[in-house]
N, C-alpha and C positions, 0 to 999 in steps of 0.2 A: 720676730723680738727673742731675747733671750730668754731660757731658762732657769739663767740664776738670779738670784735676789738677793735684796740690800735688808730686807727683815730680818732682824735679830735673832728671829729664832727658830728658824728654818735656813736653807743650803738653795732648794730651787722651787721654782712653782712651775705649776701644768693646770691648762684652763681647759679640758676635756668642753666644758659650753662656758657661755659667756653672759653678762646680765644677770638683772636682777630687779629688785622691788623694796620702797625703803617699807620694812613691820614695825620698825619702832625707835625710841629717840635715839638709838646709837648712830643710826643710818642716817642721820640729817646733814651728815658733812661726809657722805660716804667718798673715800679716797678713789675707788674703783667709776665710778658715776662719773667725778670729774673727769680721770683718764679716760674715760670711755667718748668724751667728746673730740678728745684729743686725736686721739687716734680716729676716729670716724673721717675727723678732718684733715689727716694724713695719709687717709686713703687704705689704711689697713681694713682687710678683708673678712676679720675676726667681728668687726664692730662698723657695720653698715647699716646693723636690724635697730629700728629707734624702739624704744620701749614706751608705755604711758607716761604722757607730761607728767600726771599728778603724782606717781609713784616712782616715775623713770625719769628716764631721758635720752638724748639724742647716744644712739650706738650702744644702747647700754638695755637692748630689748632682751629678753632669753633668747641664748639660740644654742643649740647643741651644736658640735662639732666631730663626728666622727671621725674623719680624717686626723685627727689630735689621740685619738685614741693609742695608738702606736706610739706613741713620741717616748713615754719611758723605754719601751722597750729596747732603743738604741743608745740611752745610757751604760755604759759600762762601766765609769767608774762609782760607783753606791752612796746615794746622796739620800738629804734629810728632803720631803717635797711636802709644798704646801698644793695644794689639791682646791683648785680655784678662788685664785686669787680673786678674780675676778667677777666671781658668780656666787651661786649657793646651790651646790649639788643636790639638796632637798626641795630647792625651789617647788611647787606643787607644780609646773610645766617641764619640770622635768621628768618624763616616762619612769613608769620605773624598771621594765628594761631596761633604761640605758644605762641609770645607776647602775643594775648587776653588771652589767659589760663594765665600766670604771670598776668596779670590784672587783673583775675578772683578772682585768690588767693588772691592779694592784699586787692579785694571790699570785702573778707569772713573773711577777717580777721581787722576789724575796730577799733582796742585795740593797731594793731600797728602802727608806721607810716615810710610809704615809703620812699627813696628817690631816684630816680633812673637818673645817667648821662649819656650822650652821647658827641660821637664827631660827630655822624652821626647825624645832626641837619635837615639836606634835607629827610631824612628819616621821622625823626620825626615829621616833618611836612605834611608831603604828608600823614601819614599813623592816623593820631590824630584824624580824624574826625571816623574812623572806628575801633575806641577803649572806653568804656566806662571809664571817671575817678571818678574813687574814690576820696574823700574828705581828704581819708590821703596817699595818692601821692602825694611827692613833684618832679615836673619834674627840671632836670638843663641839660646843654652842658655847655662845656667847653670850654675858651676862652683863651686863652696864650700869643697870641699877636693881634693887629690891623689887622692881618690878618683874623683872625676868627673872626671880628665881626657882620658879617652876619648868624650867627649862634645866635646871639643875636634874627635880627628879625625874625627868625625863630622861636624861643621859644617863644615868643611875640603873639603867635598865636595859642596859642596851651590853653585849658583850663584847665591847673592843679590847683589847690588852693595855690598851690605855685612854683612861678618858681624864678629859683635860678641861678647862674653862679658859676664855678670854674676856677676861673683865677690861677691855680697852673698846672703845676711850670711857673711863670709870668716872660716871655722871654722880657720882651718891655712895653712900655708904652702904658695905651689904651687909645691915642688920640681920641676922637670923640665918644666914647663909653655913647648907648645911655639906662638908664636905665627906660625907662616906662616902667610900668608895670612889671620892675624886682622886686622880695619878695626881695633878699639874695644874697650877693655876698660871695664869701670864695678869699682869697688871702693868697698866699703861695709861698717859693723860693721853689727850686729843690733840693731834697737831694739826697744821695747815692752814688755812684762812677760816674767821669765826670759829676757832678753835674755843671751847670753853673751859673754862679753869678748871682743874684736879686739885682736891684736899689733900696732902701730903697722909696726913689722918688715916682717911677712909683705907690706899695704897696701905701704910704701915699695921691696920688691922687686918688685911688679908693676908698680912704675910705670916701678924703673927697668928692667925687662925689656920692656916697653912702649915707651923713650924708642932702646933698643938696635935694636932688632926693627922699628923704624918704624911700631907701633902706636901710636893715640893715648887716653891712657889720662884718665879724670875720675875723681873721686874722687866720692861721692857727699854721703856720709858716715859719720863713726868709729861709730857707734851709740852705745847707753845710756851702755853701761858707759864711755867718752868724756865725754859730756855730763853724767853726773854731777858731776863735776868740775870739766870744761872748761867748752867753750859749743861749742853745733852749728852757731856759722856759721861760716865756713870761713873767717876771716878770722884767725882764734882756732886754725887748723889749725896743724900744724909747715908750716914754709914748702915745703917738699919735695912734699906730699901739696894744696896750695892748687890744684889741676889739674882744671879742668873744660872738655876741647876735646873737639869733635865731628867727625868724619870725613868723608871726601868719599867719594860711591858712587863703583865702580867698573863698569865693560863686563866683565860678565863671561858676555855671550851665545856660546857656544859657537863657533868659526870656522867 
């Protein structure tokens, strides 16, 4: 599989682990679970381990891939890399020493920028002080509804040079969202079969909150429900949602 990515906010993907389990509403129409089933049927070696059918699926059992750890060392051209587009690095079954090895690779390749996204914010917070945080690592949490706002509080305690939110699929307004200490907020509706609609006011509200807080907004897409009657190109978005900005890294090394 190519490392290049069609995800609007990154350039490449790197999957030192694959597989996951549903933990919240945002997982209900998981694209990675569907893709893993297809890759298993195609015979892809990384997707032969099945997960618990109650929370996962065919080819989507949590699996570590030590042989993939060296992949970024061979990339000569600097790139922005989404880590684990097909998994969650902070899944409970990913050993801490393996997470440390992933961090070591990121530190050894400072020419790249790495974006790590998790729904396991509690574990992230609990192990953060046992990891060395390189300056080229951006750390994010998924916040698809107000129910998941506590994940933001966990993220705030992590010394990443960029802290970001993925508010995708956005399933409701994020009233009470505190963006203090958050550098970047990605907003997106749900796409694919069974997509749940996103009210554009929810997205506009986050962009407005970002402007007030000094957080950089990035509107990825407005979801399949919008695309059915409008268009997926950003030039067709409402004017206030035509924003795709990137943050600047900060030095959060403890004094």
